[in-house]
Steps between C-alpha positions, in 0.01 A plus 500: 500500500332660799496243781304739723197365312543176697463631851418873521123527563456812285666326203288183508239455230146376568587133460788521744295699750213249488746211539672656802166586661369149431812345645475705819128428540544129428785476750289677762208268436736204510623604845146549629395160367809331641479645850123517550365202307814282501433414135556639155283423196643246257687676223526831686872519426420529129389855573863591558596354164225703332607823671863434406408434137294821487789694651752356253270574207442854624873546548573391144241745372639773724861444397465421131165650401489815297422801713173673426523813292482809714173688485549844353259763613489796269443823680413793280555854608190714512669741258518241224136393509308805602137463393480871421778497238323335211470668166163613363 
C-alpha cells in the first residue's frame, strides 16, 4: 500500500485535492470571520466534516481503486505505411 497517496500533493486524486483546497479556504474564511466580524455562521463547522469526509472517500478510492489502464499510443513508422507502396 502506497501511503504517499495520503499526503504527497502529486499523488492526490481529484477528491483529495478538492478536500484539501476546501479545508484551507474554509479555515482562511473562518479566521477572517472570527477576527473581523467576531462571529461565525451557525453550522460553519460542518464544512470541516464535509471536507474530511470527501478526503477520506477520495483516499479510499486512491488506495483501493483500480488504476486506470495506461493509454497506448501506436506510432507507426513511415516505412510501414507509405502511401506510395500500394499494389495496382
